[in-house]
C-alpha positions as CSV (number, residue, x, y, z in Angstrom):
1,M,-6.5,-20.4,5.7
2,T,-5.3,-16.8,5.5
3,E,-6.9,-14.4,3.0
4,F,-4.4,-11.9,1.7
5,V,-5.9,-8.6,0.4
6,L,-3.2,-6.8,-1.6
7,V,-3.3,-3.1,-2.3
8,A,-0.5,-1.4,-4.3
9,G,0.6,2.2,-4.1
10,A,0.1,5.3,-6.2
11,W,-0.3,4.8,-10.0
12,L,-0.6,1.0,-9.7
13,G,-3.4,-1.6,-10.0
14,S,-3.9,-5.2,-9.0
15,W,-1.6,-6.2,-11.8
16,A,1.4,-5.0,-9.7
17,W,1.1,-8.1,-7.5
18,D,1.2,-10.7,-10.4
19,D,4.6,-12.1,-9.5
20,V,3.8,-12.3,-5.7
21,L,0.6,-14.3,-6.1
22,P,2.0,-17.7,-7.0
23,D,4.0,-18.2,-3.8
24,L,1.1,-17.1,-1.6
25,R,-1.3,-19.5,-3.4
26,A,1.2,-22.3,-3.4
27,A,1.2,-22.0,0.4
28,G,-2.5,-22.6,0.5
29,H,-3.9,-19.2,1.0
30,G,-6.5,-17.0,-0.6
31,V,-5.2,-14.0,-2.5
32,H,-7.2,-11.0,-3.5
33,P,-5.2,-8.2,-5.3
34,L,-7.3,-5.1,-5.5
35,T,-7.4,-2.1,-8.0
36,L,-8.5,1.0,-6.3
37,A,-11.0,3.4,-8.0
38,G,-9.5,5.7,-10.6
39,L,-6.5,3.4,-11.4
40,A,-5.6,0.8,-14.0
41,E,-8.8,-0.8,-15.4
42,R,-10.8,1.5,-13.2
43,R,-9.3,4.6,-14.6
44,G,-11.8,7.5,-14.8
45,A,-13.9,6.4,-11.8
46,P,-14.3,9.2,-9.2
47,A,-12.1,8.6,-6.2
48,G,-11.3,10.3,-3.0
49,Q,-9.4,8.7,-0.1
50,Q,-12.5,7.5,1.6
51,T,-13.5,5.9,-1.8
52,H,-10.4,3.8,-1.5
53,V,-11.1,2.9,2.1
54,Q,-14.5,1.7,1.0
55,D,-13.1,-0.2,-1.9
56,I,-11.1,-2.3,0.5
57,V,-13.9,-2.8,3.0
58,D,-16.4,-3.7,0.2
59,L,-14.1,-6.4,-1.3
60,I,-13.7,-8.0,2.1
61,E,-17.4,-7.9,3.0
62,E,-18.7,-8.9,-0.4
63,R,-16.4,-12.0,-0.5
64,D,-17.1,-12.7,3.2
65,L,-13.4,-13.0,3.9
66,R,-12.1,-14.0,7.3
67,E,-8.6,-14.2,8.8
68,V,-7.7,-11.3,6.5
69,V,-4.1,-10.1,6.2
70,L,-4.4,-6.6,4.7
71,V,-1.3,-5.5,2.8
72,G,-0.8,-1.9,1.8
73,H,2.2,-0.7,-0.3
74,S,3.3,3.0,-0.3
75,Y,0.3,5.3,-0.6
76,A,-2.1,2.3,0.0
77,G,-0.9,2.2,3.6
78,V,-3.2,5.2,4.2
79,P,-6.5,3.6,3.1
80,V,-5.4,0.1,4.3
81,G,-4.8,1.4,7.8
82,Q,-8.3,3.0,7.9
83,A,-10.0,-0.1,6.5
84,A,-8.3,-2.3,9.1
85,E,-10.2,-0.8,11.9
86,R,-13.5,-1.0,10.0
87,I,-13.6,-4.7,9.3
88,G,-13.6,-5.8,12.9
89,D,-12.9,-9.4,13.7
90,R,-12.3,-10.3,10.0
91,L,-8.8,-8.8,10.4
92,A,-5.9,-11.0,11.4
93,H,-2.9,-8.8,10.6
94,V,-1.9,-5.7,8.6
95,V,1.3,-5.4,6.6
96,F,2.6,-2.0,5.6
97,V,5.1,-2.4,2.7
98,D,7.3,0.6,2.8
99,A,4.1,2.5,3.3
100,V,2.7,5.8,4.5
101,I,1.0,5.4,7.9
102,P,-2.4,7.1,8.2
103,V,-2.6,9.9,10.8
104,D,-6.1,11.1,11.8
105,G,-6.9,14.4,10.2
106,E,-3.8,14.4,8.0
107,A,-3.6,13.9,4.2
108,F,-1.1,11.7,2.3
109,V,0.6,14.8,0.8
110,G,1.0,16.4,4.3
111,A,2.7,19.7,4.9
112,G,6.1,20.9,3.8
113,P,7.8,21.4,0.4
114,W,7.2,17.8,-0.9
115,G,3.5,18.1,-0.1
116,R,3.2,21.5,-1.8
117,E,5.0,20.1,-4.9
118,V,2.6,17.2,-5.2
119,A,-0.4,19.4,-4.7
120,E,0.9,21.8,-7.4
121,S,1.4,18.8,-9.8
122,I,-2.1,17.6,-9.1
123,A,-3.5,21.1,-9.9
124,A,-1.5,21.3,-13.1
125,N,-2.6,17.8,-14.3
126,D,-6.4,17.8,-14.3
127,G,-6.6,16.7,-10.7
128,H,-4.2,13.8,-11.0
129,W,-0.7,13.0,-9.8
130,P,1.3,12.0,-12.9
131,P,3.3,8.7,-12.7
132,L,7.1,8.8,-12.3
133,T,9.4,8.7,-15.3
134,A,11.8,5.9,-15.9
135,D,14.8,7.9,-14.6
136,E,13.1,8.4,-11.2
137,F,13.2,4.6,-10.4
138,A,17.0,4.6,-10.4
139,G,18.7,3.1,-7.3
140,Q,15.7,1.0,-6.3
141,G,17.1,-2.4,-7.3
142,L,15.0,-2.7,-10.4
143,T,16.1,-3.9,-13.8
144,D,15.4,-1.9,-17.0
145,E,12.7,-4.4,-17.9
146,Q,11.1,-4.1,-14.5
147,I,11.2,-0.3,-14.7
148,A,9.6,-0.4,-18.2
149,R,6.9,-2.6,-16.9
150,I,6.0,-0.2,-14.1
151,V,6.1,2.9,-16.3
152,T,4.0,1.2,-19.0
153,G,1.3,0.0,-16.6
154,A,1.1,3.1,-14.4
155,T,-1.9,5.4,-14.6
156,P,-2.3,9.0,-13.2
157,H,-3.3,8.8,-9.6
158,P,-6.6,10.6,-8.5
159,G,-5.6,13.6,-6.6
160,G,-8.5,13.7,-4.2
161,S,-7.2,10.5,-2.5
162,L,-3.9,12.2,-1.8
163,T,-5.3,15.5,-0.4
164,E,-8.3,14.2,1.6
165,P,-7.4,13.7,5.3
166,A,-7.5,10.3,7.0
167,A,-10.2,9.5,9.5
168,L,-9.3,7.1,12.3
169,A,-11.6,6.1,15.1
170,G,-8.8,4.9,17.4
171,P,-5.1,4.2,17.6
172,L,-3.4,1.9,15.1
173,T,-2.0,-0.1,18.0
174,D,-5.5,-1.6,18.4
175,F,-4.5,-4.3,15.8
176,P,-1.4,-6.4,15.1
177,A,0.8,-5.1,12.3
178,T,4.1,-5.5,10.6
179,Y,6.0,-2.6,9.0
180,L,8.2,-3.8,6.2
181,T,11.1,-1.4,5.4
182,C,12.7,-1.6,1.9
183,L,16.3,-0.6,2.7
184,L,17.4,0.8,-0.6
185,D,14.6,3.4,-0.3
186,S,15.3,4.3,3.3
187,P,17.3,2.5,6.0
188,E,14.7,3.4,8.7
189,P,10.9,3.4,8.9
190,P,9.2,6.8,8.8
191,P,8.6,8.5,12.1
192,A,4.9,7.5,12.4
193,A,5.8,3.9,11.9
194,A,8.8,4.1,14.3
195,T,6.6,5.3,17.1
196,L,4.1,2.5,16.6
197,L,6.9,-0.1,16.4
198,T,7.7,0.7,20.1
199,G,4.4,-0.9,21.1
200,P,3.8,-4.7,21.6
201,T,1.4,-5.2,18.7
202,W,3.7,-4.0,15.9
203,H,6.7,-5.8,14.3
204,H,9.5,-4.7,12.0
205,A,10.9,-6.5,9.1
206,T,13.2,-5.5,6.2
207,L,14.0,-6.3,2.6
208,E,17.3,-5.6,0.8
209,T,15.6,-3.9,-2.1
210,G,13.9,-0.7,-3.1
211,H,10.4,0.8,-2.8
212,W,8.8,-1.6,-5.4
213,P,9.6,-5.1,-4.0
214,M,6.6,-6.7,-5.8
215,F,8.7,-6.2,-9.0
216,S,12.3,-6.3,-7.7
217,Q,12.0,-9.2,-5.2
218,P,8.5,-10.7,-5.5
219,R,9.4,-14.1,-3.9
220,D,11.2,-12.4,-1.0
221,L,8.2,-10.2,-0.5
222,A,5.8,-13.2,-0.6
223,A,8.0,-14.9,2.0
224,A,7.9,-11.8,4.2
225,L,4.1,-11.7,3.9
226,L,3.8,-15.3,4.9
227,T,6.0,-14.7,7.9
228,A,3.9,-11.8,9.0
229,A,0.7,-13.8,8.6
230,K,2.0,-16.3,11.2
231,R,2.4,-13.6,13.9
């Protein structure tokens, strides 16, 4: 039996996976959606990026999970990628869902204009990155109802997790992984993922939807996760 550990991206908690869980459970697998420190029901808890890495490792070790498929969406790809190398032989596969790939010594915000914009937003909002407004979800394959659900449930994201650099002990090619590109968001995987996809341990898959497939196409996302788990 596969044990899926699901980690959503910025502003979101475990609730974001609610529509994905039934199909994974119906296939006979364990499913463990995780809320990272500082978000959703854990809002207010101190959180840096390594806090989030430890959140993932702790859940896996405390529940003594084996045959783990780690799933990281968007921002969560950064702590998930780091956690993957820390859980040893408990890991079966990693799935990056339209996610940022961790690079040793680099922060999620990175360099360049977008990174500076996010850093300035964090500084101006009491150390948190404010959630997107409803208008900013346009063109992502979401209904008005789905957008309202995300906006209503979103919480400000702890800024330290976005500005703290990743710490990797080895190359991400050391474990099997799937990168899932959401084509409405971008037709190609980001450069860091594209490089890794040239190696033998990484696989590429796509979904005809936007950046939040757990809301726009939850059943298709569940099917993609089940396929990745068989690799």
